[in-house]
C-alpha positions, 0 to 999 in steps of 0.5 A: 486574481484579486488580493485576499481580504484580511477577514479571510485570514483565519487562525491556524486552530480554525483551519484545523477544525475546518479540516477535521470536519471535512469528509472526502467521500466523493471526489472530482477532478479538474485541470487548472486554467493557466491561460485564463486564471487571472480572470477567474477568482473562485474564492470571490463570494464563495462563503455566500454562494456555498456556505449557506443553507443552499449552494449554487450548482458550481460550488463543487468546481469552485471548491476544486479550484480552491483546492488546486490553488491551495496545493499550489501555495503550499508547494511554494512554501515547501522549503520555508522554515519559518515557525508560522509556516511550520505551524500551518503545516502541523495543523494540516496534519489533522486534515481529512483530505489525504493530499494535504496531509501528505504535503504536510508530511513531505514538508517535515521530511525536509525540515526538523520534525517537531517532537509531537510528530514522531507518534503521528508518523508511526500511526500514519506509517502503519495505516492502510494509505500508501499515499500518506504512509510513504512520506511518513517513512521518510520521517521515520528514516531520520528517527534516532530509534533503530526500529523506526529506521528498520521499518522505513527501509523495509517499506522503501523496498516496494515503495522507493523514495525515488518513485514516490518521494519526488516533488515532480513525476519522472517521465510521462505516460506509461513511464510517468513515475507517479502514475506507476506508483499509483497503479502499483498501490492499486494492484496491491490493495486489490488483494486479487483473487481473495474475496472478503470472506476468504481473507482473515477478518481480524487483520489490518493492512501492513504495507511494509511487507508488500512486495512484487515477486517474480514468477520463475516459471512464468511466460516471461519471468523477467517482466512478469511480477506477482502482487504479494499484499501484507496484513498484520493481526494480533490473533495467534498463528494457530488461529490464522492457520485454522481459517486458511485451512478451511479456505483451502481445504487442506493443512498448510505446507511446512515452511521452507526451513522446516522442509529442509530440516525434515529432508535432512533427517530423512536422508540420514535415516535412508543412509542408516538403512543401507546396510539392513537393506543389503542384508535383506531385512524386510522391515528395513525395505518397508521403512525405505518405502515409507521414507521415499514417499515422505521424501517425495512429499517434501520435495513437492513442497520445496518446488511449490515454495520455490514457485512462490519465491517464499525465500525471496519474500523473506518468509522461509520460516512461514507456513503456506497454502497454495491452490497449485498441485505438483502437476501444475507447479511449474507450468501454467499460470501462478495459482493463488496462495497465502503465507502465514507466520510471525514477523520478528520485526513487528512481533505479530502474525503476518499474512501474505496474500500472493496473487494468482488465478483461482479458477474453478477448474483447478482444485485445492491442492491435496484436499477436497472442497477447497474454496475457489474464486473467479479465475483466469485473470492475470494480476502482474504489473504491466498486465491486466487487472488493477495495474493496467486499469489504474495506469490509465486512470490515475487521478480519475474521479475517486482517486487519492493519488497526488500525482495526476490530479487533485481529488476534493470532497464534493458538495454535501455539507458546509464544512466540507466546502469551507475548509478549502476556503479557510486553508487557502487564505492561510496559505496565501498569507504565508506565501506572501510573507515567504516571498517578501523575506526571499526578496529581502523586503 
């Protein structure tokens, strides 16, 4: 490839502006032609062919090739702590392209983060994009603030560093760690089987509480896992509860802890009735029947909570709704459910959507007219649904995964095409400087 001309070595501020104007609306994927790449120079004439009022047909492919070369050059600089390199990566934090932003965050996870990065890392951490949130969590794990470290550790439970924090994937095919991570994220983001209208409207994704829960009564409890997708809202628990009471057509089941407390109180009262029953007290007999019915109801709630693994999810003090009934609580496919409560860590109302079937053949538990969706599809990892589809298409068009290909904006505006042009020039300059220093030149 021909050396870049000095005219292309644009300032970091110009880079930031170009990146900010970029729009990642549609994407294309590509492969790098390593065998013939010396004879290919997608940058030559790019500003003329793709930066004017009209563009040649190959502009999207050339922009994709420039993006690939940019990523390659940035990866070469990943361990360079030179101030100019750090400034380049700091400018990339303003990129609209998620892969460039991810590369910048990974760079600062290895280096000493600049003071201005902490607030940005927290913003990215609480954002909806797992690709960017994961390296943000790595940065927050180094924070002097205990709350930052606590949040980061909670995040790593579902998205461990050894799967998503690597420079290269482990394994290949179905065992490719990047493909697996992409599939897991796609499964969680799908929030199957709840439609948009059924979800609480004023809530944002909270990736920190995402989990894959095991179904103890599933066909293969050691292999089958169930996606539990987290959201957070500033609305009160009562407001959120009213919404899901309408969706499921019944009031929520009490929390696991509330159920236990109520069971203990009922048991104590039953014991106190024994002497009255022995003496033939008719009133005591009626009360005994009432308590027995209440106790059976609480036991049903406990069984349903156990099927949903609420204690394992760390929400034993949260109320829940489920489409299951006691009759199908321990057999058949897991029914969809929602768990709502206040999370002490973030101090806000959190919502957990537990994926499961929503068959029209299964009525809402305990109520009439419960909302049902399209049913019958499994959404466990390794099965059908988003996970199975994503595992075979990681890096496909529209993907923003950093693992199995590069996704770049397609042609549509001059800034969209020119941002890679400017960024590549800067990265090439920094890489040459880094190479000279490493050789002692």
